N, C-alpha and C positions, 0 to 999 in steps of 0.2 A: 436974711436967710440965704445960705449958699445954694446955688442951683444943683440939682441932682445930676447923676451921670447921664450922658447922652445915650439915647436909645440905640441899640445895635441895628445896623442896617440889615434888612431882610433881603437876602440875595435874590429871592424869587420875585420881589417887587420890581427889580430892575431888569427883568428878563428881556434879553434881546437888545438892550441899549448899548451902542458901540462904546467900547472903552471901559465898561463896567463889568462887575461880576454877574453871573447868572446864566452864562452860555455853557451848556454841557457839551463840550467838544466831542467826547467819546460817543455820546448818544447821537449827536448830529452826524458824525461820520458813519455810524451804523445805519441810520435811516437813509443817508445818501446812497449807500451800497444797495439797500433794498429797493429804493425807488429807481436806481439805475437799471436793476434787473427788470423791474416791471415795465419801464419805458422800452427796453429792448424787446420784451415779450409783446408789447403793443405793436411795435413796428415789424418785428421779425417772426413772431409766433413762439410757441413752446414745443420742443421736441417731445415725442412720446417714447414709450419703451415697448420692446418686443422681447419676451422672456421665454426661454425653454425651461420647463419645470419637470420634476420627477415626483410621481405620486407613490407613497409608501402604503397606501390603502388599497384594498381590493377594488374599490369603486373609483373610477377616474373622474376628474372634475366634469361637471355638466357643460353643455354648450353655452349656456347663459353666463357662466362664470369666466369665460375666456376673454371677454372685453370688459375692462373695469376702469374706474377713474383712478387718478394718481393716489388718492388717499387710501383706497382699498389695496392698490398695488404696494404701497409703502407698508401697510399692515401685513401683507403676505410676505414681503421681504423680511420684516422684523421677526415674524414667527419662524421663518426658515433659518435666519441667522441665530436666533436664540436656541433653536433645536440643535443646530450644528455644534454649538459649544456646550450643550447639555443643560441649559438654563430652563428649558421648557419642554414638556412632553405633550401638553394639551394643544390641540389644534395644529399639531406638527405633522400632518399627513402629507404635506406638499413641501418639497425643497426646490429652491430656485437654483438652477444649474448654470445658466449663462444668460446674460442680458445684453441687448443692443439698443441703440437709439434709433428713432424713426423721425426724420426731419418733417416739418409741416407739409412739404409737397409730396411726401411718399406715403401718406396715410392709406390711400386706396390700394397701393401695392402690398402693404402689410396685411390688409384685410383679405386680399386674394391668397396670400401665403397661409393664412389661418385655415382656409377651407380644407376640411378633412384631416386636420391635425389637432388632436385633443391634448397634446402635451405642450401647447403654447398659450400664453396669455398676452394680451395686448392693451396698452394704454394709449388711446388715440392722441396724436399731436393736435395742438391748437394752432390754427393758422393765424398769421399776423394781420393787422389792419393798417396797412401803410397809408390808406386814404385818411383815416382818423388821425394818424400821426402827422400827416401833411397839414391837416386843418389846424392841429394844435400849434404847429410852427408858424402858420400864417394868420392866426387869429388876431382880430383887431378891435374887438369890442368885449366889454365885461360880460354882457349877456351871453355871447357866444362861448366865452370861457366857461361859464357856469353850465351851459348846455353840454359842452364837451366833457366836463367833469362828470356829469350824470351818465353820459353814454359810455365813457371809459370805465366808470365804476361798475357798470353792468357786465362788462367783459372781464375786467380784473377787479373783483370786489375786495378792495382794501381801503383802509382809512385815509390813505394819502390823497385820494381824489376829493375828499371832503374839505381838506384845507385848500385845495385848488379852487373849489367852489366858493369858499368864504374869503379867499384872497385874490379874487379875479382881477381887480384893478391893480393890485400890487404885482401880479404876474405880468400884466401888460407893461407896467413901468420897468420891470426887470429886463424886458426885451429891448429896452432903450439904453441899457447900460453899455459902457464902452467895451466891456469884455464879453458881450454876447456875440457868438460866432455868426457872421452874416454871409460868409462865402458859400458858394454852391458846390464846392469840392466834396467828394464822398467823405473824406476825413472830418469835414466840418459838421456833418450830420451826427457823427459820434460825439463831437465836442458839444453840440447842442443838447444831446441827451445828458452828458455830464453836467452841463450848466443847469438844466431844468431839475436834475436830481438834487443838486446842491441848494437851489432856490426853494424847492418844495420841502426839503428837510428843514430849511430855515423857517419856513412858514409854520412848521409844527411846533416851534418854540417862539413864535411871534418875532422872529429875527428878520430885519430888512434884507432884501436880496443882495445889496452891495456888501453888507456885513457877512452874510452867510458865504458868499463866493470868495470873499477875502480870507475868512477864517479857514476855508477848505481849499485854498488855492493850491496847496501842495498835495492834496489828496489824489491818488492815482486810482481810477475806477476801471474795472475790466471792460474791454470792448466786445464787440459781437463775436469775434473769433475766439477769444478767451472764454466767453460764456458757453459757446458751442463745445469747446474742448472740455469744459468742466462737466457738461452732461455726459460726454463720452467717458470721462474718467469715473464719473459716478456709476455709469452702467458697468464698467469693468470691476469696480469694487463691490458691486452687488452680485457679481458672478462668483462661482467657486474658484479657489486659488489656482487650480490647474488651467483655467481658461483665461486668466489675466495675462496681460502683456508683461514680458520680462523687463525688469528695470523700471517698472512703472512707479510713479510717486503721486500722491494725492494731496492737493493743497488744502490745508486745514485752517490757516490763519494768515493775516497780514499785520505786521507790527512795525513800530518805529520807536527807537530809544529816545528817551526824554532829552531834549536839547539838540537832537540830531535831525537832519533833513533826509537821511537815508532810510528808505523803507525796505523791509525784509519779508520774504515769503517763507512760511513754515510748511514743510511737507512731511508726510508720513510715507515710508517706503514699504516694500513687500515684507520686510522683516520687522515692521512696526517701529523702525527707528525714526527719530525726528531729525529732519534736515533743515538747515537754515541757509537761504541764498538771497543775495541782494536783488531787489525788484527793479527791473529796468524801466 
């Protein structure tokens, strides 16, 4: 009897094995971007927003509604934006006029500015935890990695710290790789964030740290200055057009053509045109 056809390989069964199919590079890249942001939030904090609003209702917003969390502020902005373009009339009594960012060290100043002003809303900034970030860089035992994962998860509740907890020993081995930044220069601290972001994104697909960092070697992640500028750009785009900076453009995507090593930034400008510029 002739043998039957060979069974087809299940790509998912070889997930993370170097040199074989099963690594979703697009998903790996997206997770690295998200983790990079969260590690910067851990070290540097998250800016807040201070917004001037306009009420179209006879009754102005109450005192309790002026300090809100980011989720409620996003909802307020979405309602305002939908009302401006005529998509919604319900709940549209408040319009966002102009928005500014509040750095983590200026939260108290913003609160003082709110006193006696009912036409402002405030999303408090979240201060960074550089001590926790320092412990993550200097950790030397698996039990301490797991403890740090739980502590960071309470500050920034995302699923990424769960994989850090379950891959504690792999995380320690990753720090022994030749491409782990060991210098004490300020720029090396940014490189350590990039390295950890790529390693943790690999853990989410059960990919070894050496494989993850190799597959993402050409990936360019935003640094602290670029992330801060993105918050300022976001604040400008939340404001009414007459309060935006002239010639402003908003980063909407980063892409690379297949087979090319050149990355491109895609921007949207004031006239809703899409611009494409090489990423440095």
